[in-house]
N, C-alpha and C positions, 0 to 999 in steps of 0.2 A: 023352815030356817032352824039351824042348830043354835042353841043358846048355852051350851056347855061352857062353863067358865074355867079357863086355864090361865094361871098367872104367867106373865112374861118373865123371862129369865136371862140373866147375863152370866156368861161363863168366864172362868179363869183362863188366862193366857199362858199359864206356867209351862205347858208342854209345847208351846210354839214361840218361845222367847227369841228364836233366831230371826223372826220378823222384825223385831225392834233393834237388831244389832247390825246396822249397815256396815258393809266392808268399805273402808276408805282407802285401802291399798289396791294396787293393780298388779296382778300376777305378771311374772317376767315374760310369759308367752302370750299375753293378752294383745289383741289387735289395737287396743288403745295406745300402747307404747309405740306403735308404728306411726302414729300421727306426728307429722312435723309441725309443731305448734308455731314455729316462726313463719310458716307459709299460710297459716289459717287467718283469713279475714273475719274478724269477729263482729257481732255475735253469730255463731254458726252451729247448727246441728250437724253431727257427723254420725251417720247410721251405717252399720256394718252388715252387708247382705249375707255374708257367710255365717255370722252368728244368728241372724234371723232364720236362715235356712236350717241351721242346727236345732234351733228351738222348734221349728216346724217338724223336724224329724223326731224329736223327743215326744211331741204331742201325738204324732201319728203312731208311734210305738205304743203309747198309752191307749189310744183308741183301738188299735188292733188287738191288744192283749186283754182289754177289758170288755170289748164289744160296744163301747160307747161312741156316740157321735160327738166330734169336737169342732167347735165353731170359733171364729174370730169375732169378738165383740167390737163393732165399729165405733162405739162411743169412746173407746179408749185409744184407738189407733185406726186411722182411715186414709193412709197415704197410698193411692192407687199405684204409684210408681214402684211400691215395695210389695205389691200383692204377688208378683212373680216368684218371690222367695217362699211364699206360703202355699200357693196353689199346688195341688197334688198331695199336700200333707194334711190339710184341714178339709172338712166336709162342706164348708160354706161359711156363712156369716150370720151374726145376730144384729138386727137393725132396730132402731128405736124411733124412726121418723120416716116420712116419705122419701126424703133425700138420701138418707142412709140406705134405705131399701133399694133405691135406684142405683146408687153407687155399687152396692153389693151385686145386684142383678146384672149390671152392665159391665163391671170390671173384675169381679171375682168369680162369679158363677157358683154352681153347686146349690146346696140347700140355702133357702132364705127364710130365717125365722124372724118374726117381728113381734115386738112388744112396745107398748107406750102407755103411760098413765092415763092418757085419753087420746083416742084417734080422732082426727078432724074429719068432717063430712067429705071434703074434697080429696081426701087421701085414700079412702077405702076402696075405690074402684081399682086403682093401680095395685094396691096391696093384695086385694082379693084375687087379682089376675096373676100376680107373680110370686107371692109368698107360698112357701111350702108349709109353713106353720104360722098361725096367727094367735098370739096370746093376748087376752083381754085382762084389764086390771080390776074389773068389777062386773057383777051380773047386770048392772044397768047398761054398761057398754055392750055387753053381749046381746042383750035384748034390742038395743038400738040398731045394731048393725047385722043382726042375724039374717034379716031378709036380703041384704046386699050380698051375702055369701052364698045364696042359692046358685048352684052351678060351679062354685069355686072348688078347686081341687085341694085347697089348703086344709090342714088338720088344725082344729081349734083347741086352744088351751086356756086355762084360767090361772092367773098369778095368785098365789096364796102368801099369807104372812104367817110363818111358823111361830112368831113371837118368841124367838130364841136368839137374842143378841149374842154374838160371838166375839165382839171387841168392845172395849170401853174407852175411857179417856178422850183423846182428841178425835176419835171416830164418832162420838155421840151425835155430832151435828148432821152427819149423813148416814146414820144407822137406819137401814130400811125396816128394821124390826122394832124400833123404839115405840113406846106407847103413842097412839094417835097417828102413826105413820100413814101416809097416803098410798103407800106402795103395797099392793096386794090385798087379798081378802083375809081377814082374821077369822078364826073359827066361829066367833060369835055372830058374824055376818055371812057365813058361808051357807049357800042355798043348795043343799044336797038334792032337793027335789027339782032343781032347775038345770040339771047336768045333761039333759038330752042334747046331743050334738057336740058336747065337749069331750075330747078324747085324751087330754093331757093336763098336767099341772106344772106350774113353773114357780120356783122360788129363787130368791137371791139374798143371801145373808152374809156372805164372806167379803173380805177386802184384803187381798194379797195375803192369804192364809193357807194353811196346810190341811191335810186330811183329818186331823184330830178335831178341828172345828167343824168340818163337814160331817163327821160321824155324830157329833152332838146335835147338829141341825137335823140330820136324818132321824134321830130318835124323836125329836119334836114333831117332825112332819108325819111320821108313822103314828104317833100318839094322837095327833089332832085330826089328821085327814086320811088315815089308813082305811077308814070305813067306806071310802069311795074308790079305792084302788081297783076294785074288781070291775069298775065301769070304764077304766082307762086303758089306753094303749101305750102311753109314754109319760115320762116325767123329765123335766129340765132342772138340773141342779144349779143353774145360773152361773155367774162368774165369780171372780175373786180368788180363783185357784192359782197360786203361784207355782205352777207345776214345773217350770224350767229352772227354778232356783236350785242351786247345788245341794242345799240341805232339805229340800222337799222330799218326803217319803213317798215316792211314786209307787212302790210295791204295795203300800197300804192303801193308796187310792185305788189301784187296780182291783185289789181284793174287795174293797168296799163296794165298788160298782158291780163286780161279779156276784157278790153275795146279795145285793139288793135286787139285781135282775133275776137271780134264781129264786129268791123268796117271793117276789111279787109278779114276776112275768111281764115287767114293763121295760120298754126301751128307754135308755138313759142318754141324755144330752148334757154337755158342759159347754159353756161359752166364756172362756177366759179372755181377758183383755190385756192387762199388764203382764200376765203370765206368758202371753204369746211373744211380747216384745221385750221381755226382761233382759237387761244388760246389752241391748243392741245399739244404743244411741247415747252419745254424750253431747253436751253443749259447751262450747268454748267461749268464754267471755274475757274481757280485758279490763284491768283496773284503769280508770280514767282519772281519778283523783283520790287523794287521801286527806281527810280533814281531821286534824289532830285535836279532837275533843277529848274528854276524860276517857271515853272508850272511842278510839279512832273510828271514823266513818269512812268506809271505802265506797266509792261510787263506780259502778260497773256500767258497761254498755249493754247490759241485759236487765230487763225490768221484771220484777215479781208481779207488778200490777198488770202488765201487758203481755208478757211472754211466758210466765210460769204461774198462772193464775191460782193454782191450788195452794200456793204458799199463803196467800191472803184469804182465799175462800174457805180453805179447810184446815189451815195450820200445818200444812205439809212442810217438812224440812228436807230439801234436797241434799244429797251427799256430794261433797267436793273432794276430789282426789288429793290426799295428803293433809286434809284439814280435820280438825277435831271440834268437839263442843267447847263452849265457853270455858276458858281456864285449863283445858286439857293440855295445850301447848303454851309456850312462853308468851306468844303475841296474839291477843284477842282483838277482833275487829267486828264492827257492825257492818254487814254488807248490804248495800242499798242499790236500787236501780237509778236510772237517769231520767225518770219521768218527774213531773212536778207534783205528784201525789206525795204528801208528806209521810205517809205510811208505807211507801214503796220500799220495804225492807225484806231481805231474805232471812235475816236473823243474825245471831252472834256465832262467829266461827273463830277458832284459834289455829295458829300456824307455827311450825317450829322456828321459822325465820321471818323477819319483818317483810311485809309486802312492799312492792315497789310500783310506782306509776308505770304503766305499760306492761306489767306482768300479766300473763294469761292464766286463768283458772279453768279447770275442767270439771264440770258438773256431770256426775255419773248417773246412768240408768234414767234417761230423760225422755224416752219415747212416749210413755203412756200419759195421756191426759195433758200433754203440752202442745204438740203439733195441732191437735184438734181444737184447742181452746185459746190459742194465741189471738191477740187483738192488736189493732193499731191505735190503742188508747194514747191520747196526747200527741198523736201524729207520729209516733215512733215507728220506724221501719221494722218489719218482721225479720227475725234471724233467717239466714239462708239455710238450705238443707243440702248437704253433700252426701251422696249415697256411694259407699264403697261397694263396688260390684264384686261378684264371685271371681 
C-alpha cells in the first residue's frame, strides 16, 4: 500500500468563468423561438432532436480527431426514445447500475462501461456478461467479485480520487474529490501491489467544465498515479466535460487527449452527460397564482421538489428565458412550485415586465438530471415530454 501524503487542492475558476454566466437570451435562429407557447399544455419538456443530433456530431468529431472513446453517461440522460439521435455518433454508454446497464445494452448498443460505488451481489452476473468495461470503486470490491469475472470479456478498471477539486462554492456538497469522499481510491489507500487483472483507471472530477480544469486534474493524476501507468491499457477521464457549449475550447481538449495518449500510450475515454444534451431541451411552465407579499410569490405548475430536484438537492439555479437575478430587472418574484412542501422554491428571479397569471415561462437547458430524477412527490403529475423530430 502506498502511504505518500499529498494535500488535496482546490483550483481557481478564473479561466472558466463562462460556466457561471448563463445565457438568458435566445438567438433569433434558435429552435426555441419556433415553439408556439399558446399550444403547449404545461408543464412540458420539449426536446429538439436536431440539436441533440448536432451535439452528437460535435462529440463524434472530437472523438475522431483525438482518438478518444466518447460515451453517454446515462445517469444524466436516459430517454431511450432519444437514443436514435445519438447512435452512430457515440461509442456507447456509461452505466452506474444494473438497470442503466440493461437500458444501454438493450436500447443503445456499442460499448458498455459500468461503474458503481458498490456493486450488489445479484447484479454482477449480468454486468460480467454484457459490460465491455467494469470499474470498481475500491480494492475490496475488486477482491469480492474477482472470481465472478472469470471468463468475462470485460476489461477491469479502478476508480481513483486525484484529490484535486476543480470547483468550489455550491459544488462542495457533491464534489467527488472533497476530503473523505466515498468516490474512488485516494493515493494513501491505493494498493499498487494488487493491480494484477486491472487494466485501467477511472476518475471523475469535473462538473460542466472545460479543458483547463481537465488539464489541472491530469497533472494531479500523473503526479499521484503515474507510477502504475505502465501496467495499464486505458484511462477514463470521467464526465463533466461541457464539450458542446459554444465557448468550450474543443481544440485544447483534442490536443490534451492526443498529448496524453502519446506520452503514456493509453487509450482514453470520456463520458459526458450534460455535455451530450446541452441546450437540447426546455421546460414550459405556467403561472398559476401570484401572492402579493413583500416579495411577490409566483406559484407555477412545475415543482422544484418533484420535477427539478437538483434545485433543492444541490442548489442549482435553472435559467429562465428573459429573466434575470434578483433586482437585475424591475420586477422581482420568488418562484415556487405547487406542492405542499413549504420549501418548494426555484428562487428569486426578476423580469422586465410584471408577470401575469396564465403567463408561460420557458426554462432553458433542462435535459440533464431532470428527466432521470423526476418524482411524483405529493401526487403531482409528471411533466409531459414532446420530442421535436428531425
